[in-house]
C-alpha positions, 0 to 999 in steps of 0.5 A: 308435236301433236300433244303440245299443240293439242294441249295449247288448244285445250286452253280454250277452256279458260276462254269458255270459263271466262264467258260463263262466269264473267261475261254471261252474268253481266249480260243477265243483269241486262236481261239477256239470258240467251248466251247463258243457255245456248252458248254454254251448251255449245261450249259443253259440246266442244268439251265433249269432243276434247274429252273423246280425243284425250280418251283415244290418246290414253288408249293409244287409239289414233284412228279417229283422232284426225276427224275429231280434231277437224270437228273441234276446229269446225266447231270453234270456227262456228263459235267464233263467228257467233261471238264476232257477229252477235255476242260481242257486238251486243255485249259492247252495246249493253255493258258500260265501261264500269262493267268491263272494268269490274269484270277484269279482276275476275278475268285475272283469276280464271286466266287466258288461253294465250301465253301473255296476259292481254293489255287491259282497257282502260290501262291500269295504273301501275301498282307495285307487287308488294301492294295488295289491292284486294287487301286495301279494299277490304271494308274492315279493321283487323281488330274487329271480331265476328262472334261465331257460335263457338269462338271469335274470328277476324274477317281475315281469319275467317276468309283464310280458313275458308280459302284453304279448305280443300273443298269448293264451297258455294252458298245460295240463299233462299232467293236462289241467288249466289251470295258466297264462294270460297276462293282457293288456288286448287278449286275443282270448278272455276268461280269468279266474283261475277257469280255473286248475286247471280241466279243459281240456274245460270251457274250450271251447264244447261244439261244440269239445270233441271237437276239443280232446280229439282234439288232446290224445290225438294229442299224448300218443301222440306222433303229432302235435306241433302243430295250427293253425286260423284263424277269423273272430271279431268281424270279425278273423282269428284264428290259433289254434295248439296245441303239445305240450310235452315234456321232455328225455326226450320225456315229454309235459308238456302243451300250450300254446295260442296265439291271435293276431289276425293281421288287420293282419299279413295286410295287410303288403306289401313291406318297412318298414325305417324307424321310422315314428313321427311327427316329434315322437317322432323329434325326441325320440329322434334323439340316442339311440344305436342299441342293439347288434343293431338295424341 
């Protein structure tokens, strides 16, 4: 019973993520940057307590769990008080209806802690599931091609390739603004459309901002071209790398951040040169010819 309730309470992470990646960027557009720093740090403090409880549960150590859960309840109560009396009233005054409507799409990507999706405001026109609103909004024809260094791709193909890459990609331009992230179902860290155009210093927890700014400064000076970290996150090993982007004249054009779950990669041993699909899948494909280059 406790595990179920605790896991449900842990879904508050989605609420935090929506505020950090959705609401805060819009508030920044109106020059209210306080929540991006102070409240995000408050979120991280609560996240730390959740991690402590999970660690105690994993170690079958139940002595301090009650005190930690009470601390979570107290911190969440304080947070909700700040939201109700300061954050949300000010946000309602600052943001327009268009802002809230734009925000809704990113909210759907991140999700809600509640079981049922809340009713949107204003009510949305019913759209049949077979109609993909995002596809209808794409500003290109599928006949168009983008010329790359080696080859040509439609915009759709390029987006799909980036989407299905098993790596989180975020591109920050030379003005320290986020201009791109790849959207995939298995991202390590949540992202939503609200970060596009956002200053990168507001896209990281306050405790990480100084490190990020130090990396950017070194890249701009040309003293460094890359930086990497690895952390434990939700029981997985995450490899995070930053690479300076420069044009042919060696002018700084920004940085690309790559995050990858390498937990299973670290377990690899020896070699595997054989296809390890099950027998049914192999039976369906055994007559296919080997494509050129696959040996």
